[in-house]
N, C-alpha and C positions, 0 to 999 in steps of 0.2 A: 296470478299465474304469470302475467306479463312482466310483473316486477322481478320475479325469479329469472325469467328468460333474459331480461335486459341485464340483470346482475351477472349472469353467467357469460354473456357476450362482452361485458366491459373488461377490457384488458389494461386499463390505465394503472391500476394498482400493481399488476404483474410487471409492467414496464418500469415502474418506479423501483420495485424490488430488484429487478435486474440491474438497473443503473447503480443502485446501492451496493450490490454485490461486486460489480465491476470496480467501483470506487474503492471498496474495501480491499480487493485484491491488488489494485495498483498501490494503495497505501502500504500494504504488507511488503510488496516488492521494493518500494522506495525505502522503507525502514530497514529492511534486510541489507540493501545495497549501501546505505549510509553507515550502518553499523560495521559492515565489513571494511568499507573504505576508511572509516574512522580508526579502526584497529590497525590497518596497514599504515596509515599516516602516523599514528602514535609510535609504531615500531620504527618507522623511517626517521622521524624527528628525534627519537631517543638515541638512535644510532649516530645521527649527525651531531647531537649534543655531546655524546661521549667522545666522538672524534675531535670536535672543537676543544673540548675541555682537556683532552689528553694530549 
């Protein structure tokens, strides 16, 4: 019975899961930002390339 009570009070696993979820959310935000920025840069450089070539 003491083992079950100690297991229920142990929050180290929950903390690790929370940190994992935070890291995943930050990763998704970074990937989304880099994807958007990459698309914008591609459009900008394509426009500049057309201007220089023309």
